C-alpha positions as CSV (number, residue, x, y, z in Angstrom):
1,M,-11.0,-56.5,8.2
2,N,-9.0,-54.6,5.3
3,R,-5.6,-56.7,5.6
4,W,-3.3,-53.5,5.9
5,L,-5.5,-52.2,8.5
6,K,-5.4,-55.1,10.3
7,W,-1.7,-55.3,10.1
8,G,-1.0,-51.3,10.4
9,L,-3.1,-52.1,13.7
10,I,-0.7,-54.9,15.5
11,A,2.4,-52.2,14.5
12,L,0.1,-49.8,16.7
13,V,-0.3,-52.1,19.4
14,I,3.4,-52.7,19.5
15,V,3.6,-48.9,19.7
16,A,1.2,-48.3,22.3
17,V,3.1,-51.3,24.6
18,L,6.7,-50.6,23.9
19,G,6.3,-46.7,23.6
20,G,7.4,-45.0,20.3
21,A,11.2,-45.5,21.1
22,G,10.4,-48.9,22.0
23,A,8.8,-49.9,18.8
24,Y,11.1,-48.3,16.3
25,V,13.8,-50.4,18.2
26,V,11.8,-53.6,17.7
27,L,10.1,-52.6,14.1
28,R,13.7,-52.5,12.8
29,V,14.5,-56.2,13.9
30,P,14.8,-57.6,10.7
31,A,13.2,-61.0,12.5
32,V,9.8,-58.7,13.4
33,Q,10.0,-57.3,10.1
34,D,10.2,-60.8,8.5
35,A,7.4,-62.3,10.7
36,L,5.0,-59.2,9.7
37,F,6.0,-59.3,6.1
38,D,5.4,-63.1,6.5
39,R,1.8,-62.4,7.4
40,M,0.9,-60.0,4.8
41,A,2.0,-61.7,2.0
42,R,0.2,-65.1,3.2
43,A,-3.3,-62.9,3.6
44,L,-2.3,-61.3,0.2
45,M,-1.0,-64.8,-2.0
46,L,-3.6,-67.2,0.0
47,R,-6.7,-65.4,-0.3
48,D,-9.4,-66.8,-2.1
49,R,-12.0,-65.2,-4.0
50,S,-13.3,-68.0,-6.0
51,A,-16.6,-68.0,-4.5
52,I,-17.5,-64.9,-6.7
53,L,-17.5,-67.1,-9.8
54,K,-20.1,-69.6,-7.8
55,D,-23.3,-70.4,-10.5
56,D,-25.5,-69.6,-7.9
57,A,-26.2,-66.1,-8.8
58,L,-25.9,-63.3,-11.1
59,R,-23.2,-60.6,-9.7
60,A,-22.2,-57.2,-10.5
61,F,-20.1,-55.1,-9.0
62,V,-18.4,-51.7,-9.4
63,C,-14.7,-51.4,-10.2
64,G,-15.1,-47.9,-11.3
65,S,-17.2,-45.2,-9.9
66,S,-16.0,-41.5,-10.9
67,S,-16.2,-39.6,-14.2
68,P,-13.1,-38.1,-16.0
69,M,-12.9,-35.5,-13.3
70,P,-10.1,-36.8,-10.9
71,D,-11.0,-38.5,-7.8
72,P,-8.4,-39.8,-5.3
73,H,-10.9,-42.7,-3.8
74,R,-12.6,-44.1,-7.2
75,A,-11.3,-45.7,-10.6
76,K,-13.3,-44.2,-13.8
77,A,-16.2,-46.4,-15.5
78,C,-16.1,-49.9,-15.1
79,I,-18.8,-52.4,-13.9
80,G,-18.3,-56.3,-13.5
81,V,-20.7,-58.8,-14.2
82,I,-20.4,-62.4,-13.2
83,A,-22.0,-65.5,-14.9
84,G,-21.7,-68.5,-15.4
85,G,-18.3,-68.8,-13.7
86,K,-16.8,-66.3,-15.9
87,I,-16.2,-62.1,-15.5
88,Y,-17.8,-59.8,-17.9
89,I,-16.0,-56.1,-17.9
90,V,-18.2,-53.5,-19.0
91,D,-15.9,-50.6,-20.0
92,T,-12.3,-50.6,-18.8
93,G,-11.7,-47.1,-17.1
94,P,-8.6,-46.2,-16.0
95,Q,-7.4,-47.1,-12.4
96,S,-10.1,-50.1,-12.6
97,Y,-7.8,-52.9,-13.0
98,G,-5.7,-51.7,-10.0
99,N,-8.8,-52.0,-8.3
100,L,-9.7,-55.5,-9.2
101,A,-5.8,-57.0,-8.4
102,V,-6.1,-55.1,-4.9
103,W,-9.4,-57.2,-4.3
104,G,-8.0,-60.2,-5.8
105,V,-10.6,-60.5,-8.3
106,P,-10.0,-63.8,-10.3
107,I,-9.2,-61.8,-13.8
108,Q,-8.0,-64.9,-15.6
109,N,-12.0,-66.0,-15.6
110,I,-12.6,-63.2,-17.8
111,G,-15.4,-63.9,-20.4
112,G,-15.1,-60.5,-22.6
113,V,-15.0,-57.0,-22.5
114,F,-18.0,-54.5,-23.1
115,F,-17.4,-51.0,-24.6
116,T,-20.3,-48.7,-24.2
117,H,-18.2,-46.1,-26.8
118,F,-14.7,-44.9,-26.8
119,H,-14.2,-42.0,-24.6
120,S,-10.8,-42.4,-22.7
121,D,-12.3,-42.6,-19.1
122,H,-14.0,-45.9,-20.5
123,I,-11.4,-47.5,-22.3
124,G,-8.2,-46.4,-20.4
125,D,-7.5,-49.8,-19.0
126,L,-8.1,-52.4,-21.6
127,G,-4.5,-52.8,-22.0
128,E,-4.2,-53.6,-18.4
129,F,-7.2,-56.1,-18.2
130,N,-5.6,-58.3,-21.6
131,M,-1.6,-58.3,-19.9
132,N,-2.7,-59.2,-16.9
133,S,-5.5,-61.6,-17.5
134,W,-3.1,-63.4,-19.9
135,A,0.1,-63.3,-17.3
136,L,-2.7,-65.0,-14.9
137,G,-3.9,-67.7,-16.9
138,R,-6.2,-66.5,-19.4
139,K,-6.7,-69.6,-22.0
140,A,-7.9,-67.9,-24.6
141,P,-7.7,-64.3,-26.2
142,L,-9.9,-61.6,-25.3
143,D,-12.9,-61.0,-26.6
144,V,-13.7,-57.2,-26.6
145,Y,-17.5,-56.0,-28.0
146,G,-18.3,-52.7,-28.7
147,P,-19.8,-50.0,-31.3
148,P,-18.4,-50.1,-34.9
149,G,-14.9,-48.8,-34.1
150,V,-13.8,-51.1,-31.8
151,E,-11.5,-52.7,-34.0
152,R,-9.4,-49.6,-34.2
153,V,-9.7,-49.3,-30.1
154,V,-8.1,-53.1,-30.2
155,A,-5.7,-52.2,-32.8
156,G,-4.7,-49.5,-31.1
157,F,-4.2,-50.9,-27.4
158,S,-2.7,-54.0,-29.3
159,E,0.1,-52.4,-30.6
160,A,1.0,-50.3,-27.8
161,Y,1.7,-53.2,-25.8
162,A,2.9,-56.1,-28.4
163,L,6.5,-54.8,-27.4
164,D,5.2,-55.9,-23.7
165,Q,4.3,-58.8,-24.7
166,T,7.7,-60.2,-26.6
167,Y,9.2,-58.8,-23.6
168,R,7.4,-60.9,-21.0
169,T,7.1,-64.3,-23.8
170,A,11.0,-64.0,-24.0
171,H,11.5,-64.1,-20.1
172,H,8.7,-66.5,-19.0
173,G,8.3,-68.7,-22.0
174,A,6.2,-69.2,-24.7
175,E,4.4,-72.4,-22.6
176,L,3.8,-70.2,-20.0
177,M,3.1,-66.7,-21.7
178,S,1.9,-67.5,-25.5
179,P,1.8,-64.9,-27.7
180,E,-1.4,-66.7,-29.0
181,T,-3.4,-66.1,-26.1
182,W,-2.2,-62.7,-25.8
183,K,-4.2,-61.8,-28.5
184,M,-7.6,-59.3,-28.5
185,I,-10.3,-60.4,-30.7
186,A,-12.6,-57.2,-32.3
187,H,-16.5,-57.8,-32.0
188,P,-18.3,-54.9,-33.9
189,V,-21.9,-54.8,-32.7
190,V,-24.2,-53.5,-35.4
191,L,-27.8,-52.3,-34.6
192,Q,-30.5,-53.2,-36.8
193,G,-32.0,-51.1,-39.2
194,E,-31.2,-47.5,-39.7
195,P,-30.5,-44.4,-36.9
196,T,-33.6,-42.8,-35.8
197,P,-34.2,-39.8,-34.1
198,A,-35.2,-41.7,-31.0
199,R,-32.2,-43.4,-30.9
200,D,-34.1,-47.1,-29.9
201,R,-32.8,-49.4,-31.9
202,T,-31.0,-52.8,-29.7
203,A,-28.9,-55.6,-31.0
204,V,-27.8,-59.1,-29.2
205,A,-24.2,-58.8,-28.8
206,Y,-23.3,-62.1,-27.1
207,D,-25.7,-65.1,-26.5
208,D,-24.3,-68.6,-25.6
209,G,-27.6,-70.0,-24.5
210,T,-27.5,-69.1,-20.7
211,L,-26.3,-65.7,-20.8
212,K,-27.8,-63.0,-23.3
213,V,-26.3,-59.9,-23.7
214,T,-28.1,-57.1,-25.4
215,A,-26.9,-53.9,-26.5
216,I,-29.2,-50.9,-26.0
217,E,-28.9,-47.1,-28.1
218,V,-28.6,-44.4,-25.6
219,N,-28.3,-40.7,-26.3
220,H,-24.5,-39.5,-25.6
221,A,-24.5,-37.4,-28.8
222,P,-22.3,-36.4,-30.6
223,V,-21.1,-40.2,-29.6
224,E,-22.8,-42.1,-32.3
225,P,-23.3,-44.8,-31.4
226,A,-23.6,-45.4,-27.9
227,Y,-24.8,-48.1,-26.0
228,G,-25.9,-49.0,-22.9
229,Y,-26.3,-53.1,-22.2
230,R,-28.7,-55.7,-20.4
231,F,-27.2,-58.9,-19.1
232,D,-30.0,-61.8,-18.6
233,Y,-28.9,-65.0,-16.6
234,K,-31.3,-67.7,-15.9
235,G,-34.1,-65.2,-15.0
236,R,-32.2,-62.5,-13.3
237,S,-30.7,-59.5,-15.3
238,V,-28.7,-56.3,-15.0
239,V,-28.5,-53.3,-17.0
240,I,-25.8,-50.5,-17.5
241,S,-26.6,-47.4,-19.0
242,G,-23.1,-46.4,-19.9
243,D,-23.0,-42.4,-20.5
244,T,-26.3,-41.0,-21.5
245,A,-28.7,-38.1,-21.5
246,P,-32.1,-38.8,-20.4
247,H,-33.1,-41.7,-22.5
248,E,-36.8,-43.3,-22.5
249,P,-35.7,-45.8,-24.8
250,L,-33.6,-47.4,-22.4
251,A,-36.6,-47.3,-19.9
252,K,-38.4,-49.7,-22.4
253,A,-34.7,-51.8,-23.1
254,A,-34.3,-52.0,-18.9
255,K,-38.4,-52.9,-18.3
256,D,-38.6,-55.5,-15.1
257,A,-34.8,-55.7,-14.8
258,D,-33.8,-56.3,-11.3
259,V,-30.9,-53.5,-11.1
260,L,-29.9,-50.7,-13.4
261,F,-26.7,-49.5,-12.9
262,H,-26.6,-45.5,-14.3
263,E,-24.6,-42.7,-14.7
264,A,-25.1,-39.7,-12.5
265,Q,-24.3,-36.2,-12.8
266,G,-25.3,-33.5,-10.4
267,Q,-26.3,-30.9,-12.7
268,E,-26.6,-27.7,-10.5
269,M,-23.1,-29.0,-9.1
270,V,-21.7,-28.6,-12.5
271,R,-23.4,-25.2,-13.4
272,K,-21.8,-24.1,-9.9
273,L,-18.3,-25.3,-11.1
274,Q,-18.9,-23.7,-14.3
275,A,-19.8,-20.6,-12.8
276,I,-16.8,-20.6,-10.6
277,A,-14.2,-21.1,-13.7
278,N,-16.0,-18.7,-15.6
279,E,-15.4,-15.9,-12.8
280,A,-11.3,-17.3,-12.5
281,G,-11.2,-16.3,-16.0
282,N,-10.7,-20.3,-17.1
283,T,-12.7,-19.8,-20.5
284,R,-11.6,-23.6,-22.0
285,L,-13.1,-25.2,-18.7
286,T,-16.2,-23.1,-18.5
287,H,-17.1,-23.9,-22.4
288,I,-16.3,-27.8,-21.4
289,L,-18.4,-27.5,-18.3
290,H,-21.0,-26.3,-20.3
291,D,-21.2,-28.9,-23.0
292,I,-21.2,-31.9,-20.5
293,Q,-24.3,-31.0,-19.2
294,S,-26.4,-31.5,-22.6
295,Y,-25.2,-35.6,-22.5
296,H,-25.5,-36.8,-19.1
297,S,-28.2,-37.5,-16.9
298,S,-28.9,-36.1,-13.3
299,P,-29.7,-38.6,-10.4
300,V,-33.3,-37.2,-10.3
301,D,-33.2,-38.2,-14.2
302,A,-32.2,-42.0,-13.9
303,A,-34.8,-42.6,-10.9
304,K,-37.4,-41.4,-13.3
305,I,-36.0,-43.9,-15.9
306,A,-35.7,-46.6,-13.2
307,N,-39.3,-45.9,-12.4
308,E,-40.6,-46.1,-15.9
309,A,-38.6,-49.2,-16.1
310,N,-40.0,-51.0,-12.7
311,V,-37.0,-52.1,-11.6
312,K,-36.0,-53.4,-8.7
313,L,-32.9,-51.4,-7.3
314,L,-31.2,-48.5,-9.1
315,V,-27.6,-47.9,-8.6
316,F,-26.1,-45.0,-9.1
317,Y,-22.3,-44.9,-10.8
318,H,-20.4,-42.5,-12.8
319,F,-20.3,-39.5,-10.9
320,T,-20.0,-36.1,-11.7
321,P,-18.2,-33.8,-10.2
322,P,-16.4,-36.6,-7.9
323,I,-18.2,-36.8,-4.7
324,Q,-15.9,-37.6,-1.6
325,N,-18.2,-36.9,1.2
326,M,-22.0,-37.2,2.7
327,V,-22.3,-33.4,2.1
328,A,-21.6,-34.2,-2.0
329,E,-23.5,-37.2,-1.6
330,A,-26.2,-35.3,-0.3
331,M,-26.3,-32.3,-3.0
332,L,-26.0,-35.0,-5.7
333,T,-29.5,-36.8,-4.8
334,R,-31.0,-33.5,-4.0
335,G,-34.7,-34.5,-5.5
336,V,-34.4,-38.3,-5.6
337,P,-36.1,-39.1,-2.5
338,E,-39.3,-37.3,-4.0
339,V,-39.0,-39.2,-7.1
340,R,-38.0,-42.9,-6.2
341,P,-38.1,-43.2,-2.2
342,N,-36.5,-46.9,-2.1
343,G,-34.9,-48.7,-3.9
344,W,-31.8,-46.9,-4.9
345,L,-28.1,-46.1,-3.6
346,I,-24.9,-44.6,-4.0
347,S,-22.2,-46.8,-5.3
348,H,-18.7,-46.8,-4.2
349,D,-15.8,-48.6,-6.2
350,G,-16.0,-52.4,-4.6
351,T,-20.2,-52.5,-4.4
352,L,-21.6,-55.8,-5.4
353,V,-24.9,-56.2,-6.2
354,E,-26.0,-60.8,-5.9
355,L,-29.0,-61.8,-7.3
356,P,-29.4,-65.2,-6.5
357,I,-30.6,-67.8,-9.0
358,G,-34.3,-68.9,-8.6
359,S,-35.3,-65.7,-5.8
360,Q,-36.2,-61.9,-6.2
361,E,-34.0,-61.6,-3.6
362,I,-30.9,-58.6,-3.7
363,K,-27.9,-58.7,-1.9
364,I,-25.4,-55.7,-1.0
365,G,-22.1,-55.9,-0.5
366,N,-18.7,-55.3,-1.0
367,L,-15.9,-56.8,-2.4
368,A,-13.2,-54.3,-1.2
369,H,-14.0,-55.4,2.3
């Protein structure tokens, strides 16, 4: 049970037993407040989420499942992959670090950040990931991988947070908050060969002998290049599409993967929003809603790619427009069951997929619970 819900229920029990006025009096007693706070603080501070780092599975979780459109229940794009006791973050959309903090994910064990591209909804929390993993005990500078241009992004966030670093080091001391481990190191991932109309190049972005991360060129024009990523670890595999129009080379690169996390845009829903914006005379929004239809994929498009790739599980994320109820979910996924009757799900922030090593099993859970 969510810890805040648990203690909220305790407060409700007090209200039910004593009545509104009596409960108000009791909850105003400092000793009662102290006791309740102590219990909540212990539940928060003494929890142990280290089990997700165990080297018995390749794990992936959704730390942000929304698009740039505002959604009060979902952070912007972010997928976490856990392998070999390290957490690798694919995109750092705004609000995504806050999810990890609330869930108690041991982010000091971060192994690196991988950017699919540099739209704001994919990079906004880089500074927070760097600062907080450093404050919590990261042992080395943070490695940041991405398409050429990642150097500019890293330099920009480093400059924006530079004063913050000096304040924290001055306050807590260099031994605890070392300026050296605060740094980020940019690693441009360059695709091999000349660009082609097919956008079908790949490149190894990271390989430590056990975990291999492959960058996959996708179609998010005019963003050039934009990447998806494939994580291969001890016989299990996870692929993350990033932002892309329907893209056949992604199916080839994702061949026989266990899980494909793929973006999902309800094109008919977006067209309805476009028509309403036009009716309201909002020409700027009408133009934008028209344009975004060309460089994203519908859930049916993603299902076709998943089928062609022969992946076991398709997980939808990066939802446009926001889906906040069952009606919106049903609208978004119209046609998917006809294309892919089984082996897909709509993710939420916290959705966790576990792939035990030496097995074909796929376990579904939720870090937020």
